[in-house]
Backbone as CSV, one residue per row, in Angstrom:
resi,resn,N_x,N_y,N_z,CA_x,CA_y,CA_z,C_x,C_y,C_z
1,MET,-2.984,-217.977,-37.054,-2.429,-216.484,-36.898,-1.218,-216.361,-36.307
2,ARG,-0.606,-215.318,-36.099,0.789,-215.044,-35.550,0.538,-214.319,-34.220
3,GLN,1.555,-215.100,-33.282,1.678,-214.191,-32.059,2.810,-213.556,-32.071
4,VAL,3.256,-212.205,-31.802,4.239,-211.537,-31.753,4.818,-211.056,-30.229
5,LYS,6.041,-211.489,-30.104,6.747,-211.041,-28.767,7.695,-210.123,-29.041
6,ILE,7.921,-209.544,-27.761,8.885,-208.365,-27.977,10.219,-208.768,-28.518
7,GLU,11.035,-209.788,-28.379,12.161,-210.180,-28.833,11.963,-210.478,-30.196
8,ASP,10.723,-210.775,-30.805,10.541,-211.121,-32.204,10.992,-210.144,-33.158
9,LYS,11.565,-210.351,-34.274,11.836,-209.170,-35.291,10.856,-208.549,-35.534
10,LEU,9.590,-209.068,-35.646,8.309,-208.194,-36.104,7.803,-207.484,-34.989
11,GLY,7.641,-207.701,-33.818,7.624,-207.090,-32.559,8.379,-205.675,-32.670
12,LEU,9.612,-206.073,-32.874,10.698,-204.548,-32.826,9.996,-203.933,-33.776
13,PHE,9.771,-204.454,-34.976,9.480,-203.523,-35.982,8.047,-202.635,-35.792
14,ILE,7.197,-203.419,-35.122,6.049,-202.549,-34.848,6.455,-201.351,-33.807
15,LYS,7.130,-201.686,-32.912,7.603,-201.008,-31.590,8.368,-199.618,-32.558
16,GLU,9.168,-199.925,-33.427,9.823,-198.913,-33.941,9.189,-197.973,-34.831
17,PHE,8.150,-198.376,-35.515,7.491,-197.722,-36.623,6.060,-197.271,-36.302
18,SER,5.704,-197.717,-35.193,4.189,-197.601,-34.636,4.306,-196.675,-33.442
19,ALA,4.574,-195.463,-33.389,4.967,-194.602,-32.233,3.528,-194.010,-31.722
20,ASP,2.202,-193.983,-32.834,1.004,-193.689,-32.378,-0.007,-194.598,-33.222
21,LEU,-1.086,-194.300,-32.965,-2.273,-195.034,-33.501,-2.121,-194.792,-34.855
22,CYS,-2.263,-193.665,-35.557,-2.153,-193.000,-36.900,-0.780,-193.748,-37.815
23,SER,0.204,-193.915,-37.267,1.488,-194.399,-37.955,1.085,-196.066,-37.830
24,LEU,0.491,-196.518,-36.981,0.239,-197.828,-36.858,-0.803,-198.348,-38.074
25,GLU,-1.794,-197.420,-38.153,-2.581,-197.504,-39.249,-2.222,-197.324,-40.487
26,LEU,-1.341,-196.522,-40.810,-0.591,-196.340,-42.014,0.361,-197.594,-42.350
27,LEU,1.049,-197.761,-41.240,1.801,-199.149,-41.575,1.006,-200.388,-42.173
28,ILE,-0.036,-200.453,-41.292,-0.929,-201.672,-41.635,-1.491,-201.639,-43.149
29,PHE,-1.925,-200.334,-43.538,-2.397,-199.993,-44.868,-1.608,-200.461,-45.911
30,PHE,-0.055,-199.800,-45.868,0.795,-200.380,-46.869,1.247,-201.563,-46.627
31,SER,1.117,-202.397,-45.558,1.518,-203.796,-45.505,0.244,-204.521,-46.338
32,ARG,-0.875,-204.137,-46.417,-1.984,-205.036,-47.031,-1.672,-204.598,-48.692
33,HIS,-0.945,-203.430,-48.893,-0.883,-203.141,-50.475,0.775,-203.006,-50.595
34,PRO,1.411,-204.043,-50.502,2.913,-203.851,-50.471,3.461,-203.329,-51.812
35,HIS,3.008,-203.466,-52.692,3.581,-203.376,-53.889,2.833,-202.083,-54.949
36,ALA,1.977,-201.551,-54.173,0.994,-200.506,-54.999,1.549,-198.942,-54.578
37,ARG,1.213,-197.948,-55.320,1.454,-196.730,-54.817,0.265,-195.893,-54.593
38,PHE,0.123,-195.105,-53.651,-1.150,-194.091,-53.454,-0.693,-192.811,-53.583
39,ASN,-1.418,-191.724,-54.022,-1.333,-190.613,-53.662,-1.829,-189.969,-52.326
40,SER,-1.618,-189.168,-51.880,-1.907,-188.856,-50.524,-3.710,-188.814,-50.099
41,THR,-4.244,-188.336,-51.131,-5.812,-188.334,-51.069,-6.039,-189.668,-50.825
42,ALA,-5.732,-190.689,-51.494,-6.276,-192.054,-51.511,-5.675,-192.465,-50.284
43,VAL,-4.591,-192.560,-49.735,-4.156,-192.687,-48.146,-5.181,-191.925,-47.258
44,LEU,-5.476,-190.714,-47.362,-6.095,-190.199,-46.388,-7.856,-190.768,-46.310
45,HIS,-8.045,-191.274,-47.422,-9.427,-191.672,-47.683,-9.537,-193.080,-47.024
46,ALA,-8.535,-193.893,-47.130,-8.566,-195.203,-46.617,-8.491,-195.335,-45.539
47,LEU,-8.127,-194.336,-44.433,-7.774,-194.402,-43.171,-8.807,-193.994,-42.224
48,THR,-9.127,-194.231,-40.819,-9.963,-193.484,-40.061,-9.689,-192.751,-39.285
49,THR,-8.199,-192.052,-39.120,-7.721,-191.033,-38.231,-7.903,-189.703,-38.767
50,LYS,-7.570,-188.639,-38.128,-7.528,-187.612,-38.484,-6.807,-187.090,-39.636
51,ARG,-7.173,-186.282,-40.704,-6.439,-186.120,-41.755,-4.918,-185.134,-41.318
52,TYR,-4.877,-184.539,-40.250,-3.849,-183.948,-39.738,-2.501,-184.875,-39.153
53,ASP,-3.139,-185.580,-38.320,-2.677,-186.752,-37.985,-1.924,-187.665,-38.904
54,THR,-2.676,-188.116,-39.977,-2.214,-188.854,-40.911,-0.947,-188.194,-42.005
55,ASN,-1.197,-186.837,-42.092,-0.122,-186.138,-42.887,1.096,-186.055,-41.998
56,ALA,1.118,-185.958,-40.858,2.389,-186.080,-39.843,2.730,-187.275,-39.720
57,ALA,2.000,-188.324,-39.588,2.411,-189.604,-39.271,3.097,-190.231,-40.780
58,LEU,2.489,-189.904,-41.938,2.951,-190.224,-43.028,4.436,-189.534,-43.529
59,LYS,4.484,-188.229,-43.191,5.890,-187.665,-43.259,7.024,-188.473,-42.593
60,ILE,6.460,-188.637,-41.101,7.469,-189.521,-40.267,8.012,-190.669,-40.703
61,LEU,6.956,-191.630,-41.477,7.348,-192.891,-42.050,8.061,-192.758,-43.348
62,VAL,8.084,-191.661,-43.881,8.753,-191.373,-45.068,10.307,-191.002,-44.515
63,GLU,10.578,-190.240,-43.403,11.632,-189.605,-42.971,12.446,-191.149,-42.614
64,LYS,11.549,-192.010,-41.871,12.176,-193.224,-41.462,12.310,-194.379,-42.234
65,LYS,12.027,-193.916,-43.692,12.353,-194.611,-44.820,11.681,-196.345,-44.722
66,ILE,10.513,-195.937,-44.117,9.528,-197.476,-44.098,8.665,-197.170,-45.408
67,VAL,8.159,-195.869,-45.694,7.426,-195.567,-46.676,8.365,-194.756,-47.531
68,VAL,8.262,-194.778,-49.096,8.984,-194.072,-49.739,8.019,-193.140,-50.790
69,SER,8.584,-192.068,-51.046,7.531,-191.134,-52.039,8.105,-190.909,-53.235
70,HIS,7.447,-190.909,-54.381,7.862,-190.838,-55.629,7.163,-189.540,-56.228
71,PHE,7.740,-188.843,-57.202,7.376,-187.820,-57.708,7.000,-188.027,-59.140
72,GLU,5.766,-188.150,-59.460,5.529,-188.645,-61.051,4.352,-187.866,-61.480
73,ASN,4.704,-187.332,-62.522,3.413,-186.495,-63.452,2.974,-185.293,-62.494
74,GLY,3.685,-185.042,-61.623,3.546,-183.617,-60.852,2.544,-183.950,-59.587
75,ILE,2.869,-185.191,-59.207,1.884,-185.937,-57.898,3.165,-186.615,-57.319
76,PHE,3.093,-186.709,-55.891,3.834,-187.319,-55.189,2.993,-188.790,-54.867
77,LEU,3.536,-189.760,-55.166,2.999,-191.144,-54.770,3.923,-191.881,-53.567
78,TYR,2.988,-192.531,-52.757,3.594,-193.185,-51.694,3.615,-194.718,-51.871
79,SER,4.640,-195.449,-51.240,4.437,-196.946,-51.254,5.513,-197.386,-50.270
80,LEU,4.969,-198.737,-50.122,5.769,-199.229,-48.829,7.483,-199.565,-49.523
81,THR,8.490,-199.357,-48.788,9.784,-199.378,-49.016,9.970,-200.852,-49.885
82,LYS,10.741,-201.068,-50.726,11.160,-202.467,-51.319,12.683,-202.622,-50.467
83,GLU,13.074,-201.906,-49.664,14.226,-202.207,-48.948,14.098,-203.483,-48.069
84,GLU,14.683,-204.571,-47.988,14.769,-205.508,-47.221,15.787,-205.200,-45.729
85,PRO,15.444,-205.718,-44.315,14.399,-206.654,-44.276,12.908,-205.961,-44.009
86,ALA,13.024,-204.553,-44.078,11.703,-203.912,-43.740,10.419,-204.007,-44.505
87,HIS,10.673,-204.405,-45.942,9.182,-204.673,-46.760,8.757,-206.059,-46.223
88,SER,10.002,-207.181,-45.917,9.053,-208.346,-45.548,8.352,-208.357,-44.260
89,LEU,9.222,-207.795,-43.243,8.364,-207.392,-42.116,7.219,-206.799,-42.181
90,ALA,7.138,-205.835,-42.874,5.982,-204.855,-43.117,4.848,-205.807,-43.568
91,THR,5.164,-206.702,-44.663,4.020,-207.499,-45.233,3.953,-208.809,-44.206
92,GLN,4.372,-208.870,-43.292,3.996,-209.992,-42.322,2.976,-209.463,-40.936
93,LEU,2.810,-208.046,-41.339,1.860,-207.498,-40.485,0.219,-208.175,-40.426
94,VAL,-0.078,-208.330,-41.673,-1.333,-209.200,-42.062,-1.450,-210.319,-41.353
95,SER,-0.386,-210.992,-40.917,-0.694,-212.372,-40.314,-0.942,-212.297,-38.612
96,ILE,-0.934,-211.306,-38.275,-1.027,-211.160,-36.749,-2.454,-211.154,-36.343
97,ASP,-2.630,-211.990,-35.401,-4.089,-212.467,-34.992,-4.655,-210.987,-34.464
98,GLN,-6.042,-210.781,-34.423,-6.955,-209.790,-33.884,-6.914,-209.424,-32.815
99,GLY,-6.761,-210.374,-31.728,-6.745,-210.261,-30.552,-5.165,-209.572,-29.734
100,GLN,-4.491,-209.755,-30.854,-2.895,-209.250,-30.554,-3.069,-207.817,-30.896
101,TRP,-3.664,-207.809,-31.997,-3.890,-206.006,-32.707,-4.367,-205.351,-31.448
102,GLN,-5.522,-205.839,-30.842,-6.396,-205.379,-29.909,-5.359,-204.765,-28.910
103,THR,-4.467,-205.663,-28.421,-3.801,-205.207,-27.398,-2.918,-204.376,-27.577
104,ILE,-2.076,-204.304,-28.833,-1.214,-203.206,-29.232,-1.852,-202.180,-29.490
105,ILE,-3.122,-201.905,-29.847,-4.131,-200.588,-29.985,-4.021,-200.231,-28.751
106,GLU,-4.429,-200.932,-27.518,-4.791,-200.612,-26.303,-3.541,-199.713,-25.856
107,HIS,-2.292,-200.430,-26.167,-1.216,-199.913,-25.240,-0.825,-198.352,-26.270
108,ILE,-0.807,-198.627,-27.367,-0.791,-197.129,-27.907,-1.698,-196.253,-27.335
109,LEU,-2.973,-196.507,-27.278,-3.826,-195.465,-26.853,-3.470,-194.844,-25.339
110,ASP,-3.091,-196.034,-24.773,-2.626,-195.712,-23.063,-1.424,-194.821,-23.026
111,GLY,-0.734,-194.656,-24.109,0.562,-194.214,-23.913,1.676,-194.924,-23.308
112,GLN,1.530,-196.482,-23.601,2.420,-197.220,-22.892,3.336,-197.751,-24.008
113,GLU,4.301,-198.374,-23.436,5.178,-199.501,-24.370,4.210,-200.147,-25.097
114,ILE,4.528,-200.680,-26.356,3.790,-201.482,-26.905,3.766,-202.763,-26.315
115,PHE,4.860,-203.178,-26.161,4.951,-204.685,-25.525,5.671,-204.758,-24.032
């Protein structure tokens, strides 16, 4: 498993796109499915955070262009960006060890800097 450091590109990526727990959970969700597209209902059901928080966090990630939205057959679909290096960095999130995720989550919950 991978350790992340502040000077590490992946560490900076997490810091930039994970301002809150919901954003982090969304980022992890999309990193586990880097080539799939989901409607908002599927995204909401896959996460454990509150619905309002999820919609707001999803909107922010779309604005930051880490998640892209597609309008297809009258439905908005969301997917991880294909733009590099963001796509590759996001897909590396699944390699972070559980202990470090716990530390990252604790910092977010405490309102501290992630690293």
